[in-house]
C-alpha positions as CSV (number, residue, x, y, z in Angstrom):
1,M,-4.6,-0.3,37.3
2,T,-7.1,1.7,39.8
3,L,-5.1,1.4,42.7
4,V,-2.2,3.4,41.4
5,G,-4.0,6.1,39.8
6,G,-6.2,6.5,42.6
7,V,-9.3,4.4,44.1
8,G,-13.1,6.8,43.7
9,T,-11.7,9.6,41.4
10,I,-12.8,9.9,37.5
11,F,-9.3,9.9,36.3
12,G,-7.4,7.7,38.5
13,P,-7.9,4.7,36.8
14,L,-7.3,6.4,33.5
15,L,-4.0,8.2,34.6
16,G,-2.8,4.4,36.5
17,A,-3.3,2.4,33.5
18,G,-1.6,4.5,31.2
19,F,0.9,4.9,33.8
20,I,1.0,1.0,34.2
21,V,1.1,0.6,30.2
22,S,4.0,2.7,29.7
23,M,5.6,1.0,32.2
24,Q,4.9,-1.6,30.4
25,N,6.6,-1.3,27.6
26,Y,9.7,0.7,28.6
27,L,11.0,-1.6,30.7
28,S,9.9,-4.6,28.2
29,G,12.2,-2.8,25.1
30,G,15.6,-2.9,27.4
31,E,17.6,-5.6,28.7
32,L,15.2,-6.4,31.7
33,G,12.8,-8.1,29.5
34,N,13.3,-10.9,32.0
35,Y,12.3,-8.9,34.7
36,I,9.6,-6.9,33.9
37,H,7.0,-8.8,35.7
38,I,9.3,-8.4,39.1
39,I,10.0,-4.3,38.8
40,M,6.4,-3.8,38.0
41,G,5.4,-5.9,41.8
42,V,8.1,-3.9,43.1
43,V,6.6,-0.4,41.7
44,F,3.1,-0.9,42.5
45,V,4.1,-1.9,46.1
46,I,5.8,1.1,46.9
47,C,3.4,3.2,44.8
48,V,-0.1,1.5,46.9
49,L,2.8,2.4,49.7
50,S,3.7,5.5,49.2
51,F,0.1,7.2,47.5
52,R,-2.8,5.7,50.1
53,S,-5.2,7.6,47.6
54,G,-3.4,7.0,44.7
55,I,-1.7,9.4,42.6
56,V,-4.2,11.9,41.7
57,G,-5.4,11.4,45.2
58,Q,-1.6,13.0,46.5
59,F,-1.8,15.7,43.4
60,A,-4.8,16.9,44.9
61,K,-4.0,16.8,48.8
62,F,-0.7,18.9,47.7
63,K,-2.2,21.3,45.4
64,R,-5.4,21.3,48.0
65,D,-2.1,21.9,50.5
66,N,-0.2,23.9,48.8
67,F,-2.5,26.5,46.9
């Protein structure tokens, strides 16, 4: 959860936890209940590889570069 949200930030782990729990609740309600762990693993790997500094770090970098 911390890696997805952003290491070294105050709101990163909170945002990462909210993202993971929301995704888990959303996916468990449908037909994908058996594959929820595989889907979450793939999303986790994509987030870690794409956003090296987490969601909060990427947002801060985007904000810093564009504004």
